[in-house]
C-alpha positions, 0 to 999 in steps of 0.5 A: 528540752529545757526547764527553769532552774532555781536556787535554794532561795527560790530565785530563778537563775537560768535554765537547764537542759533535760534529756527529752528521752527521759523527761519528754516522752508520751507517758505509758499509762498501762506500764505505770499501772503495772509498776504500781501493782508490782510495788503494792504486791511486793509490799505484802508480807503474805504471813497470814495463816489459818488452821484447817480441820486437821490442825485444830484441837479436838477429838476425831470421834463421830459425835453421834450415830449416823441415823436415827437421831433426827438430827443432821449428820455430823462427823467431827467437832473439828468441822468448819461449821462448828465452834472451834472447828477448822477454817475452810479454804483459809489463807496460808503463808505465800509470796505475792511477789511480782516481777517486771522486766528492767526495760519496762520498769525504766519505761514506767519511771520515765513515763512518770517523770515526763507526766510530772514535768508536763504538769509543772510538778517538778522543781529543778534546783541548783543544789540543796545544802543545810549546815545542821539538821533543823526542820525549820530550814526545810520549812523555809526552803519549801516556803521560798519555793511556795511548795505547800502540798506533799513534796518529794525531795530527791537526793543524789547519793548517800553522804553526810549532807544527805543524812542532814537533809533526811533528819531535817524532814523527819518531823514533816509528814508531807515531805519525803527524801529519796535517793535518785537510784531508788526513784519509783512510780508510786512515790512520783505519783503520790507526791504533788511536787518533786524537787530535783537538784542538778546532781540528782538529775545526773544520777537519774539520767545516768541509769535511765538513759541507758537503753532508752532508744530500744525502750522507746522503740518498744513503746511505739 
């Protein structure tokens, strides 16, 4: 399948052939949803903690005798219903981590890419190069391409030019840079437009193309 190819100045310079098994499949919504849930769960720290009645300070002496006072039976000042007592059934440190098979994760990313391309929310460019870190260069690039919403700029690999682009976008709250190897469903769905240079597409197709046939058969 073909997509329009733009240069850095926002001009159409031709077309580019995209892997249909990555950018042209029927999106698998349940797998995408499961992927996002996994990301959200894995982002949780799980460090919240409370102290039970056996961990708070206080005497273990029975407050007053069991019978004959006319009051409710009380066993300890550490009881959860008393001020300064322990917390009943409170949270304790735990891991919320979830996992997904690699084939399902890749299917989810391919589904998100296909959905973005079908909605005309992917801008394929020849290359993106900036001489030195300057926010106004990225602002000009977005203006030339008429990109006004939240924009995700995918870069091929980590190098000196990558650092320049990342520093140029630090002051723009609606722009994020991401390595192609770190592409994920949550970022693809969060941002309105995804900017893909040709070099980033090659990286994406190199690792998402492996095992595509088997993943497609599972999806069907």
